[in-house]
Backbone and ligand atoms as CSV (ligand in chain L), in Angstrom:
chain,resi,resn,atom,element,x,y,z
A,1,MET,N,N,7.410,5.689,-9.950
A,1,MET,CA,C,6.895,4.171,-10.240
A,1,MET,C,C,6.285,3.655,-9.116
A,2,MET,N,N,5.273,2.875,-9.373
A,2,MET,CA,C,4.272,2.360,-8.338
A,2,MET,C,C,4.958,0.870,-8.152
A,3,PHE,N,N,5.124,0.508,-6.973
A,3,PHE,CA,C,5.705,-0.716,-6.673
A,3,PHE,C,C,4.515,-1.764,-6.394
A,4,VAL,N,N,3.307,-1.381,-6.441
A,4,VAL,CA,C,2.255,-2.283,-6.326
A,4,VAL,C,C,1.507,-2.550,-7.790
A,5,GLU,N,N,1.547,-3.813,-8.025
A,5,GLU,CA,C,0.979,-4.065,-9.321
A,5,GLU,C,C,-0.569,-3.732,-9.445
A,6,LEU,N,N,-0.794,-2.982,-10.280
A,6,LEU,CA,C,-2.343,-2.580,-10.341
A,6,LEU,C,C,-2.835,-2.856,-11.971
A,7,SER,N,N,-4.033,-3.006,-11.859
A,7,SER,CA,C,-4.303,-3.435,-13.289
A,7,SER,C,C,-4.292,-2.160,-14.248
A,8,ASP,N,N,-4.340,-2.431,-15.511
A,8,ASP,CA,C,-4.046,-1.218,-16.428
A,8,ASP,C,C,-4.984,-0.069,-16.216
A,9,VAL,N,N,-6.271,-0.521,-15.971
A,9,VAL,CA,C,-7.241,0.403,-16.058
A,9,VAL,C,C,-8.322,0.227,-14.798
A,10,ASP,N,N,-8.641,0.964,-14.004
A,10,ASP,CA,C,-9.435,0.987,-12.977
A,10,ASP,C,C,-10.874,0.950,-13.337
A,11,SER,N,N,-11.958,0.754,-12.296
A,11,SER,CA,C,-13.182,0.704,-12.753
A,11,SER,C,C,-13.832,2.262,-13.191
A,12,LEU,N,N,-12.985,3.201,-12.914
A,12,LEU,CA,C,-13.269,4.602,-13.184
A,12,LEU,C,C,-12.553,4.797,-14.576
A,13,GLY,N,N,-12.011,3.935,-14.880
A,13,GLY,CA,C,-11.233,4.359,-16.340
A,13,GLY,C,C,-9.901,4.842,-16.233
A,14,ARG,N,N,-9.355,5.068,-14.972
A,14,ARG,CA,C,-8.132,5.698,-14.749
A,14,ARG,C,C,-7.063,4.773,-14.933
A,15,SER,N,N,-6.078,5.210,-15.780
A,15,SER,CA,C,-4.789,4.317,-16.093
A,15,SER,C,C,-3.989,4.214,-14.929
A,16,VAL,N,N,-3.050,3.518,-14.762
A,16,VAL,CA,C,-2.008,3.312,-13.947
A,16,VAL,C,C,-1.259,4.808,-14.018
A,17,ASP,N,N,-1.041,5.283,-15.016
A,17,ASP,CA,C,-0.279,6.454,-15.205
A,17,ASP,C,C,-1.071,7.843,-14.363
A,18,GLU,N,N,-2.334,7.654,-14.471
A,18,GLU,CA,C,-3.225,8.659,-13.914
A,18,GLU,C,C,-3.229,8.406,-12.420
A,19,ARG,N,N,-3.200,7.276,-11.897
A,19,ARG,CA,C,-3.028,6.963,-10.609
A,19,ARG,C,C,-1.758,7.489,-9.940
A,20,GLU,N,N,-0.683,7.183,-10.683
A,20,GLU,CA,C,0.559,7.774,-10.428
A,20,GLU,C,C,0.615,9.239,-10.272
A,21,ARG,N,N,0.091,9.763,-11.240
A,21,ARG,CA,C,0.077,11.200,-11.518
A,21,ARG,C,C,-0.683,11.833,-10.157
A,22,ILE,N,N,-1.784,11.181,-9.725
A,22,ILE,CA,C,-2.566,11.736,-8.623
A,22,ILE,C,C,-1.695,11.431,-7.340
A,23,CYS,N,N,-1.143,10.337,-7.271
A,23,CYS,CA,C,-0.172,10.117,-6.084
A,23,CYS,C,C,0.924,11.193,-5.955
A,24,ARG,N,N,1.490,11.357,-7.104
A,24,ARG,CA,C,2.708,12.420,-7.262
A,24,ARG,C,C,2.304,13.589,-6.849
A,25,GLU,N,N,1.026,14.045,-7.236
A,25,GLU,CA,C,0.566,15.638,-6.899
A,25,GLU,C,C,0.394,15.527,-5.570
A,26,ALA,N,N,-0.200,14.399,-4.750
A,26,ALA,CA,C,-0.541,14.525,-3.429
A,26,ALA,C,C,0.753,14.661,-2.616
A,27,ILE,N,N,1.807,13.867,-2.876
A,27,ILE,CA,C,3.179,13.777,-2.108
A,27,ILE,C,C,4.025,15.220,-2.506
A,28,THR,N,N,3.677,15.774,-3.598
A,28,THR,CA,C,4.407,17.025,-3.755
A,28,THR,C,C,3.558,18.168,-3.084
A,29,LYS,N,N,2.133,18.066,-2.961
A,29,LYS,CA,C,1.512,19.216,-2.292
A,29,LYS,C,C,1.562,19.199,-0.795
A,30,TRP,N,N,1.537,17.878,-0.191
A,30,TRP,CA,C,1.471,17.897,1.271
A,30,TRP,C,C,2.825,17.554,1.974
A,31,GLY,N,N,3.762,16.781,1.004
A,31,GLY,CA,C,5.264,16.799,1.450
A,31,GLY,C,C,5.367,15.433,2.192
A,32,LEU,N,N,6.625,15.098,2.308
A,32,LEU,CA,C,7.081,13.640,2.776
A,32,LEU,C,C,6.450,13.601,4.243
A,33,ASN,N,N,6.865,14.476,5.157
A,33,ASN,CA,C,6.528,14.407,6.411
A,33,ASN,C,C,4.966,14.072,6.909
A,34,GLU,N,N,4.228,14.984,6.221
A,34,GLU,CA,C,2.789,14.854,6.398
A,34,GLU,C,C,2.349,13.607,5.837
A,35,GLN,N,N,2.717,13.171,4.724
A,35,GLN,CA,C,2.327,11.799,4.210
A,35,GLN,C,C,2.893,10.664,5.049
A,36,LEU,N,N,3.911,10.782,5.589
A,36,LEU,CA,C,4.381,9.678,6.528
A,36,LEU,C,C,3.460,9.596,7.701
A,37,ALA,N,N,3.135,10.796,8.082
A,37,ALA,CA,C,2.159,10.877,9.388
A,37,ALA,C,C,0.922,10.102,8.881
A,38,GLN,N,N,0.515,10.362,7.539
A,38,GLN,CA,C,-0.802,9.890,6.944
A,38,GLN,C,C,-0.768,8.349,6.885
A,39,LEU,N,N,0.443,8.010,6.304
A,39,LEU,CA,C,0.753,6.622,6.140
A,39,LEU,C,C,0.559,5.717,7.546
A,40,SER,N,N,1.155,6.345,8.564
A,40,SER,CA,C,1.137,5.819,9.960
A,40,SER,C,C,-0.283,5.650,10.270
A,41,GLU,N,N,-1.076,6.681,10.085
A,41,GLU,CA,C,-2.537,6.587,10.510
A,41,GLU,C,C,-3.373,5.551,9.697
A,42,GLU,N,N,-3.170,5.510,8.570
A,42,GLU,CA,C,-3.744,4.569,7.695
A,42,GLU,C,C,-3.388,3.126,8.037
A,43,CYS,N,N,-1.969,3.030,8.488
A,43,CYS,CA,C,-1.568,1.490,8.890
A,43,CYS,C,C,-2.415,1.110,10.284
A,44,CYS,N,N,-2.545,2.071,11.046
A,44,CYS,CA,C,-3.297,1.895,12.216
A,44,CYS,C,C,-4.680,1.651,11.992
A,45,GLU,N,N,-5.331,2.324,11.026
A,45,GLU,CA,C,-6.776,2.026,10.724
A,45,GLU,C,C,-6.846,0.572,10.044
A,46,LEU,N,N,-5.875,0.231,9.222
A,46,LEU,CA,C,-5.929,-1.242,8.728
A,46,LEU,C,C,-5.826,-2.232,9.647
A,47,GLY,N,N,-4.779,-2.009,10.752
A,47,GLY,CA,C,-4.801,-2.831,11.822
A,47,GLY,C,C,-5.925,-3.057,12.555
A,48,ALA,N,N,-6.651,-1.981,12.783
A,48,ALA,CA,C,-7.899,-1.874,13.537
A,48,ALA,C,C,-8.919,-2.701,12.960
A,49,ALA,N,N,-9.072,-2.443,11.370
A,49,ALA,CA,C,-9.941,-3.213,10.629
A,49,ALA,C,C,-9.749,-4.600,10.423
A,50,ALA,N,N,-8.492,-5.108,10.491
A,50,ALA,CA,C,-8.078,-6.382,10.431
A,50,ALA,C,C,-8.567,-7.099,11.793
A,51,ASN,N,N,-8.338,-6.372,12.752
A,51,ASN,CA,C,-8.955,-7.082,14.191
A,51,ASN,C,C,-10.344,-7.347,14.298
A,52,GLN,N,N,-11.050,-6.308,13.585
A,52,GLN,CA,C,-12.580,-6.440,13.545
A,52,GLN,C,C,-13.049,-7.703,12.647
A,53,LEU,N,N,-12.258,-7.866,11.640
A,53,LEU,CA,C,-12.623,-8.908,10.589
A,53,LEU,C,C,-12.290,-10.324,11.304
A,54,ARG,N,N,-11.158,-10.158,11.992
A,54,ARG,CA,C,-10.453,-11.311,12.686
A,54,ARG,C,C,-11.652,-12.006,13.936
A,55,ARG,N,N,-12.330,-10.967,14.343
A,55,ARG,CA,C,-13.483,-11.162,15.455
A,55,ARG,C,C,-14.564,-11.655,14.726
A,56,ASP,N,N,-14.334,-12.104,13.450
A,56,ASP,CA,C,-15.608,-12.690,12.680
A,56,ASP,C,C,-16.827,-11.892,12.397
A,57,ARG,N,N,-16.432,-10.425,12.290
A,57,ARG,CA,C,-17.419,-9.668,11.819
A,57,ARG,C,C,-17.605,-9.403,10.410
A,58,LYS,N,N,-18.467,-10.074,9.775
A,58,LYS,CA,C,-18.504,-10.164,8.425
A,58,LYS,C,C,-18.682,-8.815,7.761
A,59,TRP,N,N,-19.227,-7.884,8.423
A,59,TRP,CA,C,-19.411,-6.518,7.879
A,59,TRP,C,C,-18.339,-5.873,7.913
A,60,ALA,N,N,-17.000,-6.340,8.525
A,60,ALA,CA,C,-15.695,-5.652,8.402
A,60,ALA,C,C,-14.984,-5.898,7.311
A,61,ARG,N,N,-15.585,-6.702,6.361
A,61,ARG,CA,C,-14.712,-7.021,5.142
A,61,ARG,C,C,-14.514,-5.793,4.452
A,62,GLU,N,N,-15.593,-4.990,4.218
A,62,GLU,CA,C,-15.291,-3.689,3.396
A,62,GLU,C,C,-14.505,-2.725,4.147
A,63,GLY,N,N,-14.428,-2.685,5.330
A,63,GLY,CA,C,-13.607,-1.810,5.966
A,63,GLY,C,C,-12.145,-2.193,5.852
A,64,VAL,N,N,-11.800,-3.568,5.801
A,64,VAL,CA,C,-10.331,-3.907,5.544
A,64,VAL,C,C,-10.047,-3.631,4.205
A,65,ILE,N,N,-10.832,-3.847,3.015
A,65,ILE,CA,C,-10.715,-3.406,1.771
A,65,ILE,C,C,-10.307,-2.090,1.613
A,66,GLU,N,N,-11.200,-1.142,2.152
A,66,GLU,CA,C,-10.946,0.335,2.148
A,66,GLU,C,C,-9.510,0.812,2.748
A,67,GLU,N,N,-9.258,0.139,3.944
A,67,GLU,CA,C,-8.064,0.448,4.440
A,67,GLU,C,C,-6.849,0.112,3.744
A,68,ILE,N,N,-6.991,-1.201,3.107
A,68,ILE,CA,C,-5.717,-1.657,2.294
A,68,ILE,C,C,-5.587,-0.646,1.088
A,69,ALA,N,N,-6.774,-0.182,0.520
A,69,ALA,CA,C,-6.608,0.607,-0.423
A,69,ALA,C,C,-5.853,2.078,-0.031
A,70,ASP,N,N,-6.355,2.430,1.190
A,70,ASP,CA,C,-5.611,3.534,1.753
A,70,ASP,C,C,-4.205,3.456,1.950
A,71,VAL,N,N,-3.727,2.293,2.537
A,71,VAL,CA,C,-2.250,2.025,2.702
A,71,VAL,C,C,-1.531,2.029,1.417
A,72,VAL,N,N,-2.208,1.142,0.538
A,72,VAL,CA,C,-1.426,1.311,-0.829
A,72,VAL,C,C,-1.446,2.443,-1.266
A,73,ILE,N,N,-2.263,3.338,-1.314
A,73,ILE,CA,C,-2.131,4.775,-1.864
A,73,ILE,C,C,-0.899,5.393,-1.022
A,74,MET,N,N,-1.075,5.497,0.069
A,74,MET,CA,C,0.134,6.238,0.861
A,74,MET,C,C,1.557,5.432,0.722
A,75,CYS,N,N,1.609,4.158,0.577
A,75,CYS,CA,C,2.872,3.488,0.324
A,75,CYS,C,C,3.438,4.038,-1.127
A,76,ALA,N,N,2.608,4.145,-2.077
A,76,ALA,CA,C,2.852,4.532,-3.385
A,76,ALA,C,C,3.410,5.999,-3.238
A,77,GLN,N,N,2.801,7.014,-2.417
A,77,GLN,CA,C,3.284,8.254,-2.356
A,77,GLN,C,C,4.640,8.299,-1.517
A,78,VAL,N,N,4.946,7.635,-0.426
A,78,VAL,CA,C,5.938,7.604,0.253
A,78,VAL,C,C,7.094,7.044,-0.566
A,79,GLY,N,N,6.792,6.070,-1.303
A,79,GLY,CA,C,7.843,5.106,-2.097
A,79,GLY,C,C,8.286,6.186,-3.159
A,80,MET,N,N,7.497,6.997,-3.798
A,80,MET,CA,C,7.913,8.047,-4.633
A,80,MET,C,C,9.085,8.914,-4.362
A,81,VAL,N,N,9.245,9.147,-2.970
A,81,VAL,CA,C,10.222,10.006,-2.468
A,81,VAL,C,C,11.254,9.193,-1.815
A,82,ILE,N,N,11.181,8.076,-1.089
A,82,ILE,CA,C,12.293,7.513,-0.458
A,82,ILE,C,C,12.771,6.501,-1.349
A,83,ASP,N,N,12.245,5.870,-2.354
A,83,ASP,CA,C,12.632,4.786,-3.368
A,83,ASP,C,C,11.963,5.106,-4.736
A,84,PRO,N,N,12.484,6.298,-5.345
A,84,PRO,CA,C,11.803,6.770,-6.462
A,84,PRO,C,C,11.813,5.611,-7.773
A,85,THR,N,N,12.811,4.693,-7.791
A,85,THR,CA,C,12.767,3.618,-8.777
A,85,THR,C,C,12.097,2.548,-8.336
A,86,GLY,N,N,11.766,2.375,-7.058
A,86,GLY,CA,C,10.956,1.187,-6.621
A,86,GLY,C,C,11.898,-0.086,-6.536
A,87,LYS,N,N,13.133,0.071,-6.817
A,87,LYS,CA,C,14.238,-1.029,-6.857
A,87,LYS,C,C,14.331,-1.576,-5.476
A,88,ASP,N,N,14.545,-0.710,-4.485
A,88,ASP,CA,C,14.805,-1.194,-3.084
A,88,ASP,C,C,13.668,-1.897,-2.449
A,89,VAL,N,N,12.466,-1.365,-2.736
A,89,VAL,CA,C,11.307,-2.033,-2.156
A,89,VAL,C,C,11.049,-3.293,-2.766
A,90,GLU,N,N,11.215,-3.200,-4.061
A,90,GLU,CA,C,11.082,-4.728,-4.721
A,90,GLU,C,C,12.164,-5.659,-4.324
A,91,GLN,N,N,13.342,-5.317,-3.972
A,91,GLN,CA,C,14.509,-6.204,-3.401
A,91,GLN,C,C,14.080,-6.606,-2.140
A,92,ALA,N,N,13.445,-5.764,-1.181
A,92,ALA,CA,C,13.047,-6.103,0.182
A,92,ALA,C,C,11.791,-7.047,0.068
A,93,ILE,N,N,10.901,-6.853,-0.943
A,93,ILE,CA,C,9.719,-7.839,-1.235
A,93,ILE,C,C,10.310,-9.197,-1.575
A,94,LYS,N,N,11.146,-9.219,-2.462
A,94,LYS,CA,C,11.821,-10.706,-2.842
A,94,LYS,C,C,12.455,-11.238,-1.686
A,95,GLN,N,N,13.289,-10.498,-0.957
A,95,GLN,CA,C,13.744,-11.080,0.312
A,95,GLN,C,C,12.860,-11.751,1.288
A,96,LYS,N,N,11.784,-10.873,1.525
A,96,LYS,CA,C,10.749,-11.256,2.390
A,96,LYS,C,C,10.123,-12.382,2.065
A,97,LEU,N,N,9.546,-12.448,0.778
A,97,LEU,CA,C,8.989,-13.649,0.337
A,97,LEU,C,C,9.769,-14.791,0.304
A,98,ALA,N,N,11.081,-14.711,-0.078
A,98,ALA,CA,C,12.073,-15.829,0.036
A,98,ALA,C,C,12.084,-16.506,1.513
A,99,ARG,N,N,12.081,-15.401,2.434
A,99,ARG,CA,C,12.252,-15.847,3.900
A,99,ARG,C,C,10.869,-16.453,4.255
A,100,LEU,N,N,9.824,-15.966,4.020
A,100,LEU,CA,C,8.405,-16.654,4.002
A,100,LEU,C,C,8.314,-17.946,3.435
A,101,GLU,N,N,8.792,-18.043,2.195
A,101,GLU,CA,C,8.668,-19.394,1.596
A,101,GLU,C,C,9.697,-20.402,2.252
A,102,GLY,N,N,10.742,-19.971,2.927
A,102,GLY,CA,C,11.497,-20.765,3.809
A,102,GLY,C,C,10.760,-21.328,5.038
A,103,LYS,N,N,9.903,-20.286,5.752
A,103,LYS,CA,C,9.235,-20.710,6.763
A,103,LYS,C,C,8.218,-21.787,6.485
A,104,LEU,N,N,7.539,-21.505,5.253
A,104,LEU,CA,C,6.488,-22.410,4.896
A,104,LEU,C,C,7.161,-23.815,4.514
A,105,ARG,N,N,8.357,-24.092,4.073
A,105,ARG,CA,C,8.954,-25.220,3.754
A,105,ARG,C,C,9.545,-25.896,5.038
A,106,ALA,N,N,9.756,-24.966,6.025
A,106,ALA,CA,C,10.287,-25.550,7.355
A,106,ALA,C,C,9.206,-26.193,8.186
A,107,THR,N,N,7.957,-25.714,7.978
A,107,THR,CA,C,6.924,-26.325,8.967
A,107,THR,C,C,6.126,-27.368,8.294
L,1,MG,MG,MG,-8.050,4.889,6.174
């Protein structure tokens, strides 16, 4: 189960089921440890891209988008192993959004 909401069909005509199948094939082929390392690497790349965009480098927008995609794909793969139903991640998202909303209302 993907815990990130995706459109029903992507621009290449892949359905959510196909995306899930590809992610499942990847995590099965390379295993959790390797994909955790890849997740870590992609998160670092996203952080670097975010900093470039923050420095007002307009050309960096595409890089941030690509790195977000990489991180989403890696999160999907890791999530398939550590939270197969997606319920725990969903619960954590709900709690964090509630906390964020609390901060918004407090300021
Ligand atoms: Mg990347």
